[in-house]
Structure formats: structure tokens, C-alpha cells
C-alpha positions as CSV (number, residue, x, y, z in Angstrom):
1,X,162.8,-7.1,-50.2
2,X,161.9,-10.0,-52.5
3,X,158.1,-10.6,-52.9
4,X,156.6,-13.9,-54.0
5,X,153.2,-14.4,-55.7
6,X,151.1,-17.5,-55.4
7,X,152.2,-18.8,-58.8
8,X,155.9,-19.1,-58.2
9,X,157.3,-22.5,-59.0
10,X,160.0,-24.5,-57.3
11,X,162.6,-23.6,-59.9
12,X,162.2,-19.9,-59.4
13,X,162.2,-20.4,-55.6
14,X,165.5,-22.2,-55.8
15,X,166.9,-19.3,-57.8
16,X,165.7,-16.8,-55.3
17,X,167.3,-18.8,-52.4
18,X,170.6,-18.9,-54.3
19,X,170.5,-15.2,-54.7
20,X,169.9,-14.6,-51.0
21,X,172.8,-16.9,-50.1
22,X,175.2,-15.0,-52.5
23,X,174.0,-11.6,-51.1
24,X,174.6,-12.8,-47.6
25,X,178.1,-14.1,-48.4
26,X,179.0,-10.8,-50.1
27,X,177.9,-8.9,-47.0
28,X,179.9,-11.2,-44.7
29,X,183.0,-10.8,-46.9
30,X,182.7,-7.0,-46.9
31,X,182.4,-6.9,-43.1
32,X,185.3,-9.2,-42.6
33,X,187.5,-7.2,-45.0
34,X,186.6,-3.9,-43.3
35,X,187.2,-5.2,-39.8
36,X,190.0,-3.5,-38.0
37,X,193.3,-5.3,-37.8
38,X,195.7,-5.1,-34.9
39,X,199.5,-4.7,-34.7
40,X,201.0,-5.5,-31.3
41,X,204.4,-4.1,-30.5
42,X,206.3,-6.0,-27.8
43,X,209.4,-4.0,-26.9
44,X,211.6,-2.3,-24.4
45,X,212.4,1.4,-23.7
46,X,213.4,1.9,-27.3
47,X,209.7,1.5,-28.2
48,X,208.2,2.8,-24.9
49,X,209.2,6.5,-25.6
50,X,211.7,6.6,-22.8
51,X,213.0,10.1,-22.2
52,X,211.0,11.8,-25.0
53,X,207.6,13.4,-25.1
54,X,204.6,11.1,-25.6
55,X,203.5,10.7,-29.2
56,X,207.0,11.2,-30.6
57,X,208.2,7.6,-30.5
58,X,208.4,5.4,-33.6
59,X,205.3,3.4,-32.5
60,X,203.2,6.5,-32.3
61,X,204.6,7.7,-35.6
62,X,203.6,4.3,-37.1
63,X,200.0,4.8,-36.0
64,X,200.0,8.2,-37.7
65,X,201.4,6.7,-40.9
66,X,198.8,3.9,-40.9
67,X,196.1,6.6,-40.6
68,X,197.7,8.6,-43.4
69,X,197.7,5.5,-45.6
70,X,194.0,5.0,-44.7
71,X,194.7,1.6,-43.3
72,X,192.1,0.3,-40.8
73,X,194.8,-1.0,-38.4
74,X,195.0,-0.5,-34.6
75,X,198.4,-0.3,-33.0
76,X,198.8,-1.6,-29.4
77,X,202.1,-0.7,-27.8
78,X,202.9,-3.2,-25.0
79,X,206.5,-2.0,-24.6
80,X,208.0,-1.6,-21.2
81,X,211.3,0.1,-20.3
82,X,213.8,-2.4,-19.1
83,X,212.0,-5.4,-20.7
84,X,214.0,-8.5,-21.6
85,X,213.2,-11.4,-23.9
86,X,212.3,-13.4,-20.8
87,X,209.8,-10.8,-19.5
88,X,208.3,-10.4,-23.0
89,X,207.8,-14.1,-23.3
90,X,206.1,-14.2,-19.9
91,X,203.6,-11.4,-20.9
92,X,203.0,-12.5,-24.4
93,X,200.4,-15.2,-23.9
94,X,198.1,-12.8,-22.1
95,X,198.6,-10.1,-24.7
96,X,197.8,-12.4,-27.6
97,X,194.6,-13.5,-25.9
98,X,193.6,-9.9,-25.1
99,X,194.4,-8.2,-28.3
100,X,194.3,-11.0,-30.9
101,X,196.7,-9.3,-33.2
102,X,197.3,-10.1,-36.8
103,X,200.9,-8.9,-36.6
104,X,203.3,-9.1,-33.7
105,X,206.4,-6.9,-33.7
106,X,209.1,-8.1,-31.4
107,X,211.7,-5.4,-30.4
108,X,213.7,-7.0,-27.5
109,X,217.2,-8.2,-26.7
110,X,219.2,-5.0,-25.8
111,X,218.5,-5.5,-22.1
112,X,219.4,-9.2,-22.3
113,X,222.9,-8.1,-23.3
114,X,223.1,-5.3,-20.6
115,X,222.1,-7.9,-18.0
116,X,224.5,-10.5,-19.2
117,X,221.8,-13.0,-20.2
118,X,223.2,-16.1,-21.9
119,X,222.7,-15.9,-25.7
120,X,221.2,-19.4,-25.6
121,X,218.5,-18.2,-23.2
122,X,217.7,-15.2,-25.4
123,X,217.6,-17.4,-28.5
124,X,215.2,-19.8,-26.8
125,X,212.9,-16.9,-25.6
126,X,212.7,-15.4,-29.1
127,X,211.9,-18.8,-30.7
128,X,209.2,-19.5,-28.1
129,X,207.6,-16.1,-28.6
130,X,207.5,-16.6,-32.4
131,X,205.9,-20.1,-31.9
132,X,203.3,-18.6,-29.5
133,X,202.4,-15.9,-32.1
134,X,202.1,-18.4,-34.9
135,X,199.8,-20.6,-32.8
136,X,197.7,-17.5,-32.3
137,X,197.6,-16.9,-36.1
138,X,199.7,-13.8,-35.9
139,X,202.5,-12.9,-38.4
140,X,205.8,-11.9,-36.7
141,X,208.3,-9.1,-37.5
142,X,211.5,-9.5,-35.6
143,X,213.6,-6.4,-35.1
144,X,217.3,-7.1,-35.0
145,X,219.6,-5.4,-32.5
146,X,223.3,-4.8,-32.2
147,X,225.5,-4.0,-29.2
148,X,228.7,-2.0,-28.8
149,X,232.0,-3.7,-29.3
150,X,233.0,-3.3,-25.7
151,X,231.1,-6.5,-24.9
152,X,233.8,-8.4,-26.7
153,X,234.1,-9.3,-30.4
154,X,232.8,-12.8,-30.1
155,X,229.7,-12.0,-28.0
156,X,228.9,-8.9,-30.1
157,X,229.0,-10.9,-33.4
158,X,227.1,-13.8,-32.0
159,X,224.4,-11.5,-30.6
160,X,224.0,-9.7,-33.9
161,X,223.8,-12.8,-35.9
162,X,221.3,-14.5,-33.5
163,X,218.4,-12.5,-35.0
164,X,219.2,-13.5,-38.6
165,X,219.5,-17.1,-37.7
166,X,216.2,-17.2,-35.8
167,X,214.4,-15.4,-38.6
168,X,215.9,-17.9,-41.1
169,X,215.0,-21.0,-39.0
170,X,211.5,-19.9,-38.2
171,X,210.8,-18.2,-41.6
172,X,210.0,-15.0,-39.8
173,X,210.2,-11.5,-41.3
174,X,213.3,-9.5,-40.1
175,X,214.6,-6.0,-39.9
176,X,218.3,-6.7,-39.7
177,X,219.2,-3.7,-37.5
178,X,216.5,-1.7,-35.8
179,X,218.7,1.3,-35.2
180,X,220.4,1.5,-38.6
181,X,221.2,5.1,-39.5
182,X,220.9,6.1,-35.8
183,X,223.4,4.0,-33.8
184,X,226.4,5.6,-35.5
185,X,225.3,9.2,-34.9
186,X,225.8,10.2,-31.3
187,X,224.0,13.5,-31.8
188,X,220.8,11.5,-32.2
189,X,221.0,10.1,-28.7
190,X,220.0,11.3,-25.2
191,X,222.7,12.1,-22.6
192,X,222.8,8.5,-21.5
193,X,224.1,7.5,-25.0
194,X,221.6,4.6,-25.0
195,X,218.2,6.0,-25.9
196,X,217.5,7.9,-29.2
197,X,216.2,11.4,-29.2
198,X,212.7,12.1,-30.7
199,X,214.4,13.3,-33.9
200,X,215.8,9.8,-34.4
201,X,212.4,8.0,-34.3
202,X,211.3,8.9,-37.9
203,X,214.5,7.1,-39.1
204,X,213.7,4.1,-36.9
205,X,210.2,3.9,-38.3
206,X,211.6,4.0,-41.8
207,X,213.7,1.0,-40.9
208,X,210.7,-0.9,-39.7
209,X,208.1,0.2,-42.4
210,X,209.3,-1.8,-45.5
211,X,209.1,-5.2,-43.9
212,X,205.9,-4.3,-41.9
213,X,204.3,-3.1,-45.1
214,X,204.8,-6.4,-46.7
215,X,203.1,-8.2,-43.8
216,X,200.2,-5.7,-43.9
217,X,199.7,-6.4,-47.6
218,X,199.5,-10.1,-46.9
219,X,196.6,-9.4,-44.5
220,X,194.5,-8.1,-47.4
């Protein structure tokens, strides 16, 4: 507490006022820096722990890694099994308002292909989601997907390249292939040959982490 005597002049009073302002600004900056950040994951069954025990999916492992790194970041997993880019776009506005994330991870698209959604529609949905996130001041990490060749060579190639083109056009961070190191190993998949086993999820997290870490550092 600063005490004043009756003989203080205006010059000294001015100095004391400046000191108080500086102290207040420092306190505000410290509080802002220490405030928890939020990462919102918008995905499908690959992120919703389909077919594996809760707490073993890559999103849960991400939360554990952030805690280990002593990063004050909350992870919100808004992933739903069966989700498409259209469904994700429909839900995103409400999610952004509710959680106010600093980072949005988009893991969608596989179900678009399974349901035969036109690539143009998927492309538009992804671009719209990225725009919505940027308006909400959230950085975006797009997780690229690939599909089996039985969909036809042209469709398969166009689907895979769609993510890279979107990321380039929108200047969005990209993981080129979300399931790299997993997709080619059938022993890492459940009986349906579509969903990875729990043992594959640490590999998946390692695919996501480098690009996510860059975005996290930018938050500081």
C-alpha cells in the first residue's frame, strides 16, 4: 500500500500514478497469459474412440501430453461417429460460441467418401468451416485423409489432394495424412478394417502433434 503525506507535490503524485498504472498492466498481462486456452476437435469416429476403451483415443492422449508438457490447455472433443463435413459445419457455429477455442482441429471427410458426397460439396464445407473459425479468431489445423483405391483412381487422387489445396488457398495448417504409419498396417485395425485399434492411436497423435505444437507456440 502506498501512503502519502501532506507535503507530497504534484510531480511525485504523477510518478505514483504512473507506477500504479504499470503495476495494474503487469497484473493484467500475467492473468491473460496464464488463462487456460482451448483446443476444439471436430471429428468423426476416428476421433470419437469408436470401438476402443474410453481414454485410449488420440484426443485423450493429446490431453495427457499437454498436461505432461505443463501447458494450460483444455481439450474439447466434439467428435461424433458417422459425422460428415456437412454435419460438422452445421454444428460448428454453436461449438465456437460455447467453447471459444483458440485452436480448431478439423478431422472430417472419410464419411463424405463413404456416402458418396460430391467432392465439390466437401470442399465447400471445409472452406466454410475454416472461415467460421477465423471469424471467431481460432487458428485451424486441418487433418488430411486418404481413401482406398477401390473408389476409383481419379476420385481417390482428387479426394487426397483436396486437403492440400484447401490448406494452401486458405493458409491453414495441415497434417497431410492423418493415418500415416497406420493405414498400411492391417494389424493396427479393428475387425471392420476401418477403425484403428487403441495401439494405433499414439502413432496418430504423433502425426498431429508437430503441426499442433507450432500453433500452440503461436498462442504464447
